[in-house]
C-alpha positions as CSV (number, residue, x, y, z in Angstrom):
1,M,0.0,0.0,0.0
2,K,2.8,2.4,0.9
3,N,4.5,1.5,-2.4
4,K,1.4,2.5,-4.4
5,L,1.1,5.8,-2.5
6,L,4.8,6.5,-3.2
7,I,4.4,5.7,-6.9
8,S,1.4,7.9,-7.1
9,L,3.2,10.8,-5.4
10,L,6.1,10.5,-7.8
11,L,3.8,10.5,-10.8
12,F,2.0,13.6,-9.5
13,I,5.3,15.5,-9.0
14,G,6.5,14.4,-12.4
15,L,3.4,15.6,-14.1
16,G,3.7,18.9,-12.3
17,I,7.3,19.4,-13.5
18,W,6.4,18.4,-17.1
19,S,3.4,20.8,-17.0
20,C,5.7,23.7,-15.8
21,E,8.2,23.0,-18.6
22,E,5.4,23.0,-21.2
23,E,4.1,26.3,-20.0
24,S,7.6,27.9,-20.4
25,G,7.3,27.9,-24.2
26,P,9.7,27.0,-27.0
27,E,13.3,28.3,-27.2
28,D,13.9,31.6,-28.9
29,C,16.7,32.3,-31.4
30,A,19.2,32.6,-28.5
31,G,18.2,29.2,-27.1
32,V,16.3,30.6,-24.2
33,A,13.1,28.6,-23.5
34,G,10.2,31.0,-23.6
35,G,12.6,33.8,-24.4
36,S,11.7,36.9,-26.5
37,A,14.8,37.3,-28.6
38,T,14.2,37.4,-32.4
39,V,16.2,37.6,-35.6
40,D,16.0,40.9,-37.3
41,S,16.3,41.6,-41.1
42,C,20.1,41.7,-40.8
43,G,20.3,38.2,-39.2
44,V,21.0,39.5,-35.7
45,C,19.4,37.8,-32.7
46,D,18.6,39.8,-29.6
47,D,15.7,40.8,-27.4
48,D,16.1,44.6,-27.8
49,P,13.4,46.0,-30.1
50,F,15.1,49.4,-30.2
51,N,18.3,48.3,-32.1
52,D,16.6,46.4,-34.8
53,C,18.2,46.5,-38.3
54,A,17.0,49.4,-40.6
55,Q,17.1,49.9,-44.3
56,D,19.5,52.5,-45.7
57,C,18.7,54.9,-48.5
58,A,19.3,52.2,-51.1
59,G,16.9,49.8,-49.4
60,E,19.7,47.6,-48.1
61,W,19.1,46.2,-44.6
62,G,21.9,47.4,-42.3
63,G,23.6,49.1,-45.2
64,N,25.5,52.3,-45.0
65,N,25.1,53.6,-48.5
66,I,25.2,57.4,-49.1
67,C,22.6,58.2,-51.7
68,G,23.1,61.0,-54.3
69,C,24.2,61.6,-57.9
70,T,27.2,59.4,-58.8
71,D,27.6,60.7,-62.4
72,C,30.6,62.9,-62.4
73,T,29.4,64.6,-65.6
74,S,26.2,65.9,-64.0
75,T,25.6,69.4,-62.6
76,N,24.9,68.0,-59.1
77,Y,27.6,65.3,-58.8
78,D,28.2,64.1,-55.3
79,N,31.7,62.5,-54.9
80,S,30.7,61.2,-51.5
81,A,27.7,59.3,-52.8
82,T,28.0,55.5,-53.1
83,Y,24.6,54.8,-54.5
84,D,23.0,56.6,-57.4
85,D,19.5,57.6,-56.4
86,G,18.4,58.9,-59.8
87,T,18.6,62.6,-58.9
88,C,21.4,63.5,-61.4
89,S,20.6,66.6,-63.4
90,Y,22.1,68.1,-66.6
91,D,22.0,71.5,-68.1
92,Y,21.0,71.4,-71.8
93,S,20.3,75.1,-72.1
94,G,22.2,77.6,-74.3
95,W,21.5,76.0,-77.7
96,T,19.5,77.5,-80.5
97,V,17.8,75.5,-83.3
98,I,18.9,77.0,-86.6
99,G,18.0,74.4,-89.1
100,S,17.2,70.8,-90.1
101,G,19.3,67.7,-89.4
102,L,21.5,65.7,-91.7
103,D,19.8,63.6,-94.5
104,A,22.2,60.7,-93.9
105,D,25.2,59.7,-91.7
106,V,28.6,61.2,-92.5
107,Q,32.2,60.1,-92.1
108,K,34.0,60.5,-88.8
109,N,37.0,62.7,-88.4
110,A,39.8,61.6,-86.0
111,L,41.1,63.0,-82.7
112,T,44.3,61.7,-81.0
113,E,44.7,62.7,-77.4
114,F,48.4,62.4,-76.4
115,V,48.8,62.3,-72.6
116,G,52.4,63.0,-71.5
117,S,54.7,65.3,-69.6
118,T,58.0,67.1,-69.9
119,N,59.1,64.8,-67.0
120,C,58.3,61.6,-69.1
121,P,61.5,60.1,-70.6
122,Y,59.6,58.1,-73.1
123,C,57.3,60.8,-74.4
124,P,59.6,62.7,-76.8
125,E,60.1,59.8,-79.2
126,Q,56.4,58.9,-79.3
127,D,55.3,62.6,-79.7
128,A,57.8,63.2,-82.5
129,L,56.7,60.1,-84.3
130,L,53.0,61.1,-84.1
131,L,53.7,64.7,-85.3
132,S,55.7,63.3,-88.3
133,Y,52.6,61.8,-89.7
134,L,51.1,65.3,-90.0
135,D,54.2,67.0,-91.3
136,P,54.1,67.5,-95.1
137,S,57.9,67.8,-95.2
138,H,58.5,64.5,-93.4
139,E,58.8,61.1,-95.0
140,N,56.2,59.7,-92.7
141,Y,53.5,62.2,-93.9
142,V,50.1,60.4,-94.3
143,G,48.8,62.7,-96.9
144,S,46.4,65.6,-96.9
145,N,43.3,63.3,-97.2
146,I,44.0,62.0,-93.7
147,A,46.0,64.9,-92.2
148,D,43.3,67.4,-92.9
149,R,40.8,65.4,-91.0
150,W,43.0,64.5,-88.0
151,S,43.2,66.7,-84.9
152,L,45.6,66.4,-81.9
153,I,45.5,67.5,-78.3
154,N,48.6,67.2,-76.2
155,Y,47.8,67.1,-72.5
156,H,50.6,67.8,-70.0
157,T,50.0,65.9,-66.7
158,Y,51.4,65.2,-63.3
159,S,52.6,61.7,-64.4
160,P,55.2,60.4,-63.7
161,S,55.9,63.4,-61.4
162,R,54.8,66.9,-60.9
163,G,56.8,69.9,-62.2
164,D,55.7,70.3,-65.8
165,P,54.8,74.1,-65.9
166,M,52.2,73.4,-68.7
167,Y,50.3,71.2,-66.2
168,E,51.0,73.1,-63.0
169,F,49.2,76.2,-64.4
170,H,46.0,74.2,-64.6
171,R,46.4,72.3,-61.3
172,G,43.4,72.7,-59.1
173,V,43.5,73.7,-55.4
174,S,41.1,71.0,-54.1
175,E,42.7,68.2,-52.2
176,T,40.1,65.8,-53.7
177,G,40.9,66.8,-57.3
178,E,37.5,67.7,-58.6
179,D,38.8,71.0,-60.0
180,D,41.9,69.5,-61.6
181,F,41.3,68.8,-65.3
182,C,43.9,66.0,-65.4
183,Y,42.3,64.2,-62.4
184,V,38.8,64.5,-63.9
185,R,39.9,63.5,-67.5
186,F,42.4,60.8,-66.7
187,E,42.1,59.4,-63.2
188,V,38.6,59.6,-61.5
189,G,37.1,57.3,-64.2
190,C,34.6,59.8,-65.7
191,W,36.4,59.6,-69.0
192,Y,39.7,57.7,-69.0
193,T,41.9,56.0,-66.5
194,I,45.6,56.1,-67.2
195,Y,48.3,54.2,-65.5
196,G,51.4,56.0,-66.9
197,V,52.6,58.1,-69.7
198,P,52.7,58.3,-72.6
199,T,49.2,57.1,-73.1
200,I,47.5,57.8,-76.4
201,Y,43.8,57.6,-77.3
202,T,42.3,57.9,-80.8
203,N,38.6,58.6,-81.0
204,G,38.3,57.5,-77.4
205,S,40.1,54.1,-77.7
206,Y,43.6,53.3,-76.6
207,S,46.1,53.2,-79.5
208,D,49.8,52.9,-80.1
209,V,51.5,55.4,-82.4
210,N,51.5,54.1,-86.0
211,P,50.6,55.6,-89.4
212,E,47.3,53.7,-89.6
213,M,46.0,54.8,-86.2
214,A,43.5,57.3,-87.6
215,V,42.5,55.3,-90.7
216,A,40.0,53.0,-89.1
217,P,38.1,55.7,-87.1
218,M,37.8,57.8,-90.3
219,A,36.3,54.8,-92.1
220,E,33.4,54.7,-89.7
221,S,30.2,56.7,-90.1
222,T,28.5,58.8,-87.6
223,S,25.2,60.6,-87.2
224,L,26.8,63.9,-86.1
225,S,28.6,66.7,-87.8
226,I,30.4,69.7,-86.2
227,S,31.2,73.0,-87.8
228,L,33.4,75.8,-86.4
229,D,32.6,78.1,-89.3
230,G,32.6,81.7,-88.0
231,T,35.1,81.0,-85.2
232,T,37.6,83.8,-84.8
233,I,40.9,84.1,-83.0
234,D,42.1,87.7,-82.4
235,G,45.3,87.7,-80.4
236,A,44.5,86.0,-77.1
237,E,40.7,86.3,-77.7
238,I,38.8,83.3,-79.1
239,S,35.1,83.4,-80.2
240,V,33.8,80.0,-81.0
241,Q,30.8,79.5,-83.3
242,V,29.8,75.9,-83.2
243,S,27.0,74.2,-84.9
244,I,26.0,70.6,-84.7
245,R,23.7,68.6,-86.9
246,S,22.3,65.1,-86.4
247,S,20.8,62.6,-88.8
248,R,18.4,61.2,-86.2
249,D,16.6,62.1,-83.0
250,M,18.9,61.5,-80.0
251,T,16.9,63.4,-77.3
252,A,16.2,60.1,-75.4
253,S,19.9,59.7,-74.7
254,D,22.0,61.5,-72.0
255,S,25.3,60.0,-73.3
256,L,26.7,62.9,-75.4
257,H,29.0,65.6,-74.3
258,L,30.6,68.4,-76.3
259,F,34.2,69.4,-75.4
260,I,35.9,72.5,-76.8
261,A,39.7,72.8,-76.2
262,A,42.0,75.7,-76.7
263,T,45.4,74.5,-77.9
264,L,48.8,76.2,-78.7
265,D,51.4,75.2,-81.3
266,S,55.1,76.0,-81.3
267,V,55.7,76.2,-77.5
268,D,59.4,76.2,-76.6
269,Y,60.4,74.7,-73.3
270,T,63.1,72.2,-72.4
271,G,62.1,70.1,-69.4
272,Y,63.5,67.1,-67.7
273,N,63.1,64.8,-70.7
274,G,65.0,67.2,-73.0
275,E,62.1,67.7,-75.5
276,P,62.5,71.4,-76.6
277,H,59.4,72.0,-78.8
278,H,55.8,71.2,-78.1
279,Q,52.7,71.2,-80.4
280,D,49.0,71.1,-79.8
281,V,49.5,71.9,-76.2
282,F,46.2,71.9,-74.2
283,L,45.5,75.3,-72.6
284,G,42.1,74.5,-71.1
285,W,38.5,73.9,-71.9
286,I,36.6,76.7,-73.5
287,N,33.4,75.2,-72.1
288,D,32.6,75.9,-68.5
289,G,33.6,73.1,-66.1
290,L,35.7,70.0,-66.8
291,N,33.2,67.6,-68.3
292,G,32.0,69.4,-71.4
293,D,28.4,70.4,-72.2
294,P,25.7,67.7,-72.2
295,L,23.8,67.5,-75.5
296,S,20.2,66.7,-76.3
297,L,19.9,66.5,-80.0
298,G,16.9,66.0,-82.1
299,H,17.0,65.6,-85.9
300,E,18.0,69.2,-86.3
301,E,20.9,71.7,-86.4
302,V,21.7,73.6,-83.3
303,A,24.2,76.4,-82.6
304,R,26.0,78.1,-79.7
305,T,28.6,80.7,-79.2
306,Y,31.5,80.5,-76.7
307,S,34.1,83.1,-75.7
308,W,37.5,82.5,-74.1
309,T,40.6,84.5,-73.4
310,M,44.0,83.0,-73.0
311,P,45.3,83.9,-69.5
312,S,48.1,86.5,-69.9
313,N,50.1,84.8,-67.1
314,W,50.2,81.3,-68.7
315,P,52.0,79.1,-67.5
316,Q,52.9,80.9,-64.3
317,N,52.4,78.8,-61.2
318,N,53.5,78.6,-57.6
319,Y,54.9,75.0,-57.6
320,E,58.0,75.3,-59.8
321,T,60.1,78.2,-61.1
322,T,60.9,77.1,-64.7
323,W,57.6,78.5,-66.0
324,S,59.4,81.7,-67.0
325,Q,61.4,79.7,-69.6
326,V,58.3,78.8,-71.6
327,E,58.1,80.8,-74.9
328,Y,55.2,81.0,-77.2
329,D,53.3,83.2,-79.6
330,V,49.5,83.6,-79.2
331,S,49.2,83.7,-83.0
332,N,49.5,79.9,-82.8
333,L,46.3,79.4,-80.8
334,A,43.8,76.9,-82.2
335,V,40.5,75.2,-81.3
336,V,39.4,71.6,-81.3
337,A,35.8,70.6,-80.7
338,F,34.6,67.0,-80.2
339,I,31.6,65.0,-79.1
340,Q,32.2,62.1,-76.8
341,N,29.9,59.3,-75.5
342,K,30.3,59.3,-71.7
343,Y,29.4,55.6,-71.4
344,T,31.4,54.0,-74.3
345,R,34.1,56.8,-74.4
346,E,33.7,56.8,-78.2
347,I,34.4,60.1,-79.9
348,L,31.7,60.5,-82.5
349,Q,32.8,63.6,-84.3
350,V,35.7,66.2,-84.3
351,A,36.3,69.5,-85.9
352,G,39.3,71.9,-85.6
353,T,40.6,75.2,-86.7
354,D,43.8,75.6,-88.6
């Protein structure tokens, strides 16, 4: 009898214990039975509802994106932004429709952009070879049918080292480089990315120096034409009259940018690499800013006027002292205008003054 009572008592106690465990509930994500910890959207398990994961401006849970315009060619580019939120804006104003568009596509002209420096030991040989193709008195001359449609721009840069006065004059004051033409054109990735000099591009594509380098681009057709008729150069004053015609409606595209460069021939200066004479030296953009003017072109002809004055103190700068040795004549000023696709880097058309 006592044994039966003992067994009954043990069963009663066991049922009570089992009942208490059942009432405590299942384990939470932290392994606590009946606990309140949950896993948030970032996969973190805790029981604090006030530190739950949140979405950043890009919709990423627990992300730290900075939203803004990441297109460095826009008017509201934010170099701190890590996620493009679609707020980029572009200024298409300033153009006047003056006529109808092209009836058909036309042939491309060619632009070679030579990126070098007077501190570059390998630049003189490549520069001289390139110039020989356009020199009627040289045995390498490619002929007027090519030379007359081939423009050059010679950019002086801070690679491989600073100290070239034809670059230092243009160097920006910002520590982040957004006001430095060389940084914007060749380093930040908006247009090109170079890893040394000399680097050469023809119609937006990397090329080596050879007599055929402009032939293939010139064989291509394009929907765009550029005219600089009416452009005048009076001493240091340049007035650019540019008109652009398109064979099709391109208003749905935001890819096109017009660049207008001032260049200078017959510049005498002997730098570290010993090269004494310089042609087609880049003096600056005649457009405002460093990314050209965005274009929105219909099947039409549009026109615009630009004015630019060569700085009287070029190439004076505060970084080096040899700038006073640079000799030139403003009568050798010239203008090169070109339209470039900011996504493919392709240069679609080029025009230059003599």
